[in-house]
PANUVO-902496 format. One record per residue: x, y, z of N, C-alpha, C, O in turn; residue number from 1; residue in one letter. Coordinates in steps of 0.05 Angstrom, whole numbers, always signed. Layout:
<rs>
+--------+--------+--------+--------+--------+--------+--------+--------+--------+--------+--------+--------+-----+---+
:    nc1 :    nc2 :    nc3 :   cac1 :   cac2 :   cac3 :    cc1 :    cc2 :    cc3 :    oc1 :    oc2 :    oc3 :   k : r :
+--------+--------+--------+--------+--------+--------+--------+--------+--------+--------+--------+--------+-----+---+
:      X :      Y :      Z :      X :      Y :      Z :      X :      Y :      Z :      X :      Y :      Z : NUM : A :
...
+--------+--------+--------+--------+--------+--------+--------+--------+--------+--------+--------+--------+-----+---+
</rs>
This chain:
<rs>
+--------+--------+--------+--------+--------+--------+--------+--------+--------+--------+--------+--------+-----+---+
:    nc1 :    nc2 :    nc3 :   cac1 :   cac2 :   cac3 :    cc1 :    cc2 :    cc3 :    oc1 :    oc2 :    oc3 :   k : r :
+--------+--------+--------+--------+--------+--------+--------+--------+--------+--------+--------+--------+-----+---+
:  +2032 :  +1194 :  +2296 :  +2054 :  +1187 :  +2315 :  +2078 :  +1182 :  +2298 :  +2078 :  +1168 :  +2278 :   1 : M :
:  +2101 :  +1197 :  +2309 :  +2124 :  +1198 :  +2298 :  +2141 :  +1182 :  +2309 :  +2133 :  +1174 :  +2331 :   2 : T :
:  +2168 :  +1170 :  +2301 :  +2174 :  +1152 :  +2311 :  +2203 :  +1183 :  +2323 :  +2208 :  +1206 :  +2314 :   3 : L :
:  +2215 :  +1167 :  +2346 :  +2237 :  +1185 :  +2358 :  +2262 :  +1186 :  +2337 :  +2282 :  +1200 :  +2343 :   4 : P :
:  +2261 :  +1173 :  +2314 :  +2296 :  +1172 :  +2299 :  +2280 :  +1189 :  +2279 :  +2295 :  +1207 :  +2271 :   5 : S :
:  +2257 :  +1191 :  +2268 :  +2247 :  +1208 :  +2248 :  +2250 :  +1237 :  +2250 :  +2244 :  +1245 :  +2273 :   6 : T :
:  +2257 :  +1255 :  +2234 :  +2257 :  +1286 :  +2231 :  +2237 :  +1295 :  +2243 :  +2215 :  +1285 :  +2245 :   7 : P :
:  +2245 :  +1317 :  +2253 :  +2219 :  +1347 :  +2260 :  +2205 :  +1355 :  +2233 :  +2223 :  +1362 :  +2217 :   8 : R :
:  +2183 :  +1356 :  +2224 :  +2182 :  +1374 :  +2201 :  +2185 :  +1402 :  +2205 :  +2179 :  +1412 :  +2227 :   9 : P :
:  +2194 :  +1414 :  +2188 :  +2210 :  +1437 :  +2189 :  +2184 :  +1461 :  +2207 :  +2162 :  +1453 :  +2212 :  10 : P :
:  +2193 :  +1486 :  +2213 :  +2184 :  +1501 :  +2224 :  +2180 :  +1527 :  +2205 :  +2198 :  +1533 :  +2189 :  11 : R :
:  +2161 :  +1538 :  +2207 :  +2152 :  +1561 :  +2188 :  +2139 :  +1584 :  +2201 :  +2122 :  +1579 :  +2218 :  12 : S :
:  +2145 :  +1611 :  +2193 :  +2124 :  +1632 :  +2200 :  +2100 :  +1633 :  +2188 :  +2083 :  +1648 :  +2197 :  13 : C :
:  +2095 :  +1618 :  +2169 :  +2072 :  +1621 :  +2151 :  +2055 :  +1596 :  +2167 :  +2033 :  +1591 :  +2155 :  14 : L :
:  +2058 :  +1583 :  +2185 :  +2051 :  +1563 :  +2198 :  +2026 :  +1574 :  +2218 :  +2031 :  +1581 :  +2241 :  15 : D :
:  +1998 :  +1577 :  +2207 :  +1981 :  +1594 :  +2220 :  +1973 :  +1586 :  +2252 :  +1965 :  +1602 :  +2269 :  16 : R :
:  +1976 :  +1557 :  +2253 :  +1973 :  +1549 :  +2287 :  +1993 :  +1550 :  +2307 :  +1990 :  +1536 :  +2327 :  17 : G :
:  +2022 :  +1571 :  +2301 :  +2040 :  +1573 :  +2328 :  +2037 :  +1598 :  +2333 :  +2053 :  +1604 :  +2351 :  18 : T :
:  +2021 :  +1621 :  +2323 :  +2017 :  +1647 :  +2332 :  +1995 :  +1657 :  +2337 :  +1975 :  +1648 :  +2326 :  19 : R :
:  +1993 :  +1680 :  +2357 :  +1967 :  +1688 :  +2362 :  +1959 :  +1708 :  +2346 :  +1977 :  +1716 :  +2331 :  20 : S :
:  +1937 :  +1720 :  +2346 :  +1924 :  +1740 :  +2334 :  +1943 :  +1760 :  +2338 :  +1958 :  +1759 :  +2358 :  21 : A :
:  +1944 :  +1781 :  +2319 :  +1955 :  +1808 :  +2323 :  +1940 :  +1825 :  +2338 :  +1919 :  +1831 :  +2326 :  22 : T :
:  +1944 :  +1836 :  +2362 :  +1934 :  +1859 :  +2383 :  +1933 :  +1886 :  +2367 :  +1946 :  +1894 :  +2348 :  23 : T :
:  +1911 :  +1898 :  +2383 :  +1904 :  +1924 :  +2366 :  +1930 :  +1942 :  +2370 :  +1940 :  +1952 :  +2350 :  24 : S :
:  +1942 :  +1945 :  +2395 :  +1965 :  +1961 :  +2395 :  +1988 :  +1955 :  +2378 :  +2001 :  +1974 :  +2370 :  25 : P :
:  +1993 :  +1927 :  +2371 :  +2003 :  +1918 :  +2352 :  +2006 :  +1929 :  +2324 :  +2024 :  +1938 :  +2310 :  26 : E :
:  +1981 :  +1924 :  +2324 :  +1964 :  +1931 :  +2291 :  +1978 :  +1968 :  +2290 :  +1993 :  +1977 :  +2273 :  27 : M :
:  +1967 :  +1981 :  +2312 :  +1975 :  +2011 :  +2312 :  +2002 :  +2012 :  +2314 :  +2010 :  +2033 :  +2303 :  28 : E :
:  +2018 :  +1999 :  +2323 :  +2049 :  +2003 :  +2318 :  +2057 :  +1994 :  +2289 :  +2076 :  +2006 :  +2280 :  29 : A :
:  +2047 :  +1977 :  +2275 :  +2051 :  +1973 :  +2247 :  +2049 :  +1995 :  +2232 :  +2067 :  +2006 :  +2219 :  30 : M :
:  +2020 :  +2003 :  +2235 :  +2007 :  +2028 :  +2222 :  +2028 :  +2055 :  +2221 :  +2034 :  +2071 :  +2203 :  31 : R :
:  +2036 :  +2053 :  +2248 :  +2058 :  +2077 :  +2244 :  +2083 :  +2075 :  +2239 :  +2096 :  +2095 :  +2236 :  32 : R :
:  +2092 :  +2050 :  +2237 :  +2120 :  +2042 :  +2227 :  +2114 :  +2046 :  +2191 :  +2132 :  +2058 :  +2180 :  33 : R :
:  +2102 :  +2040 :  +2180 :  +2092 :  +2037 :  +2156 :  +2089 :  +2062 :  +2140 :  +2092 :  +2066 :  +2115 :  34 : V :
:  +2079 :  +2086 :  +2168 :  +2076 :  +2114 :  +2156 :  +2098 :  +2126 :  +2154 :  +2105 :  +2140 :  +2135 :  35 : W :
:  +2110 :  +2121 :  +2173 :  +2145 :  +2134 :  +2182 :  +2165 :  +2123 :  +2156 :  +2175 :  +2139 :  +2139 :  36 : R :
:  +2168 :  +2099 :  +2155 :  +2186 :  +2091 :  +2138 :  +2176 :  +2086 :  +2110 :  +2191 :  +2093 :  +2092 :  37 : E :
:  +2155 :  +2076 :  +2105 :  +2140 :  +2083 :  +2075 :  +2122 :  +2099 :  +2062 :  +2118 :  +2098 :  +2038 :  38 : Q :
:  +2109 :  +2117 :  +2080 :  +2092 :  +2138 :  +2068 :  +2076 :  +2132 :  +2068 :  +2058 :  +2147 :  +2059 :  39 : G :
:  +2068 :  +2103 :  +2079 :  +2034 :  +2088 :  +2067 :  +2023 :  +2094 :  +2090 :  +2033 :  +2093 :  +2112 :  40 : V :
:  +1998 :  +2100 :  +2081 :  +1974 :  +2105 :  +2104 :  +1956 :  +2083 :  +2108 :  +1942 :  +2077 :  +2088 :  41 : V :
:  +1951 :  +2066 :  +2136 :  +1930 :  +2047 :  +2142 :  +1918 :  +2049 :  +2160 :  +1924 :  +2043 :  +2183 :  42 : A :
:  +1889 :  +2064 :  +2147 :  +1862 :  +2076 :  +2168 :  +1847 :  +2048 :  +2169 :  +1851 :  +2028 :  +2154 :  43 : L :
:  +1830 :  +2051 :  +2189 :  +1805 :  +2032 :  +2189 :  +1785 :  +2050 :  +2182 :  +1788 :  +2073 :  +2193 :  44 : R :
:  +1768 :  +2047 :  +2169 :  +1742 :  +2061 :  +2163 :  +1728 :  +2066 :  +2184 :  +1718 :  +2089 :  +2185 :  45 : L :
:  +1725 :  +2053 :  +2198 :  +1708 :  +2050 :  +2227 :  +1718 :  +2078 :  +2247 :  +1706 :  +2093 :  +2262 :  46 : E :
:  +1742 :  +2077 :  +2240 :  +1762 :  +2102 :  +2255 :  +1750 :  +2125 :  +2252 :  +1743 :  +2140 :  +2270 :  47 : D :
:  +1744 :  +2131 :  +2224 :  +1744 :  +2157 :  +2216 :  +1710 :  +2170 :  +2218 :  +1690 :  +2157 :  +2211 :  48 : I :
:  +1709 :  +2189 :  +2226 :  +1682 :  +2204 :  +2237 :  +1667 :  +2218 :  +2221 :  +1642 :  +2220 :  +2221 :  49 : T :
:  +1689 :  +2232 :  +2203 :  +1674 :  +2249 :  +2185 :  +1663 :  +2231 :  +2158 :  +1679 :  +2219 :  +2144 :  50 : D :
:  +1638 :  +2231 :  +2151 :  +1625 :  +2222 :  +2137 :  +1638 :  +2217 :  +2106 :  +1648 :  +2198 :  +2093 :  51 : P :
:  +1633 :  +2249 :  +2100 :  +1646 :  +2256 :  +2074 :  +1671 :  +2239 :  +2071 :  +1672 :  +2222 :  +2053 :  52 : W :
:  +1690 :  +2243 :  +2087 :  +1719 :  +2239 :  +2079 :  +1717 :  +2203 :  +2088 :  +1730 :  +2189 :  +2073 :  53 : L :
:  +1706 :  +2191 :  +2103 :  +1702 :  +2168 :  +2097 :  +1698 :  +2151 :  +2077 :  +1710 :  +2131 :  +2071 :  54 : R :
:  +1672 :  +2169 :  +2063 :  +1662 :  +2159 :  +2040 :  +1682 :  +2165 :  +2012 :  +1677 :  +2152 :  +1991 :  55 : Q :
:  +1700 :  +2182 :  +2012 :  +1719 :  +2191 :  +1992 :  +1736 :  +2166 :  +1990 :  +1738 :  +2152 :  +1970 :  56 : A :
:  +1746 :  +2162 :  +2015 :  +1766 :  +2139 :  +2018 :  +1760 :  +2108 :  +2012 :  +1777 :  +2091 :  +2006 :  57 : L :
:  +1728 :  +2103 :  +2016 :  +1719 :  +2083 :  +2012 :  +1719 :  +2081 :  +1980 :  +1724 :  +2060 :  +1967 :  58 : T :
:  +1713 :  +2100 :  +1971 :  +1714 :  +2104 :  +1941 :  +1730 :  +2101 :  +1925 :  +1729 :  +2090 :  +1903 :  59 : T :
:  +1751 :  +2114 :  +1936 :  +1783 :  +2108 :  +1920 :  +1794 :  +2084 :  +1928 :  +1808 :  +2074 :  +1909 :  60 : E :
:  +1793 :  +2072 :  +1947 :  +1798 :  +2049 :  +1952 :  +1783 :  +2019 :  +1931 :  +1795 :  +2000 :  +1922 :  61 : A :
:  +1758 :  +2026 :  +1929 :  +1747 :  +2012 :  +1917 :  +1755 :  +2014 :  +1883 :  +1755 :  +1995 :  +1869 :  62 : T :
:  +1760 :  +2037 :  +1877 :  +1768 :  +2043 :  +1851 :  +1796 :  +2031 :  +1837 :  +1801 :  +2024 :  +1814 :  63 : R :
:  +1812 :  +2031 :  +1866 :  +1836 :  +2014 :  +1858 :  +1838 :  +1986 :  +1862 :  +1847 :  +1971 :  +1845 :  64 : R :
:  +1824 :  +1978 :  +1893 :  +1829 :  +1947 :  +1890 :  +1800 :  +1927 :  +1891 :  +1801 :  +1903 :  +1896 :  65 : W :
:  +1773 :  +1945 :  +1882 :  +1754 :  +1929 :  +1879 :  +1743 :  +1932 :  +1904 :  +1757 :  +1939 :  +1923 :  66 : G :
:  +1713 :  +1925 :  +1908 :  +1697 :  +1920 :  +1932 :  +1709 :  +1907 :  +1954 :  +1729 :  +1893 :  +1948 :  67 : S :
:  +1703 :  +1908 :  +1980 :  +1711 :  +1889 :  +1995 :  +1696 :  +1863 :  +2004 :  +1672 :  +1859 :  +1999 :  68 : R :
:  +1709 :  +1848 :  +2017 :  +1695 :  +1819 :  +2019 :  +1673 :  +1820 :  +2038 :  +1677 :  +1835 :  +2057 :  69 : N :
:  +1651 :  +1808 :  +2039 :  +1631 :  +1804 :  +2058 :  +1613 :  +1829 :  +2050 :  +1609 :  +1842 :  +2071 :  70 : G :
:  +1600 :  +1840 :  +2027 :  +1582 :  +1853 :  +2017 :  +1581 :  +1886 :  +2026 :  +1597 :  +1896 :  +2042 :  71 : G :
:  +1569 :  +1895 :  +2018 :  +1565 :  +1928 :  +2019 :  +1566 :  +1936 :  +2046 :  +1550 :  +1925 :  +2062 :  72 : Q :
:  +1585 :  +1955 :  +2057 :  +1592 :  +1966 :  +2076 :  +1579 :  +1995 :  +2078 :  +1568 :  +2002 :  +2099 :  73 : H :
:  +1580 :  +2011 :  +2055 :  +1568 :  +2037 :  +2052 :  +1590 :  +2054 :  +2064 :  +1583 :  +2075 :  +2076 :  74 : N :
:  +1614 :  +2047 :  +2063 :  +1633 :  +2068 :  +2086 :  +1636 :  +2061 :  +2115 :  +1652 :  +2072 :  +2130 :  75 : G :
:  +1619 :  +2040 :  +2124 :  +1612 :  +2041 :  +2147 :  +1625 :  +2015 :  +2158 :  +1622 :  +2010 :  +2182 :  76 : Q :
+--------+--------+--------+--------+--------+--------+--------+--------+--------+--------+--------+--------+-----+---+
</rs>
């Protein structure tokens, strides 16, 4: 309980309790923007249907940044 005369705690965008999860359309808009503005590609492996291309991307990402959290995914 806080007293009426005490200051409120500072607000921060890092406070996880104040924002809802990012929606799929918002994520897609962020991916589009980062591609157009910075030339960075953000793809979901699950969206890549070609098994060879999916494995190539998985291999390169693993080489650069290490294995994904959560165990083996085998590119799927």
